[in-house]
C-alpha positions, 0 to 999 in steps of 0.5 A, a space after each residue: 897847443 893845438 891852434 887853430 887859427 893864426 894871425 901874424 903881428 907885425 913881423 915880430 908876433 904871432 897871435 894863436 887861438 887854440 882848442 884849449 880856450 887860451 890866446 897865445 901871442 908867440 915870438 915869431 923867430 923864437 917861438 917864445 910864448 910872450 904871454 896867453 889869457 884864457 877864454 871859456 871856450 875853445 878859440 877857433 878864429 884869427 885874430 884882427 889886429 890893428 897894425 897902427 894901435 897894436 889892437 887885436 879881437 879875437 872870438 870865442 866859443 865862450 860867446 864873447 869877443 876879447 880885445 887887447 894890446 899885444 904888448 900889455 898882458 894887463 890888457 884884456 877886455 871881454 864884451 858881453 855875451 853875443 848870442 844869436 837867437 833864432 827865430 822858429 818858423 
């Protein structure tokens, strides 16, 4: 697993986005993968986490932003496709 960005979630968990298109939630002390989910492109960004709610947001090169609760594996939500359109001059 080759990770790009990582975000510490409290003192117990890390959230890591990887070139393989997966986002991993890892127990910091043991290194055990708590859970992961697959996107359709490399994840080269760090997650932004609301420590009060446990909700994390991370972008992927598949042009989507994913929102998830770090404690609940089935709660991953995906945004509509975000495409930046360049204007020709």
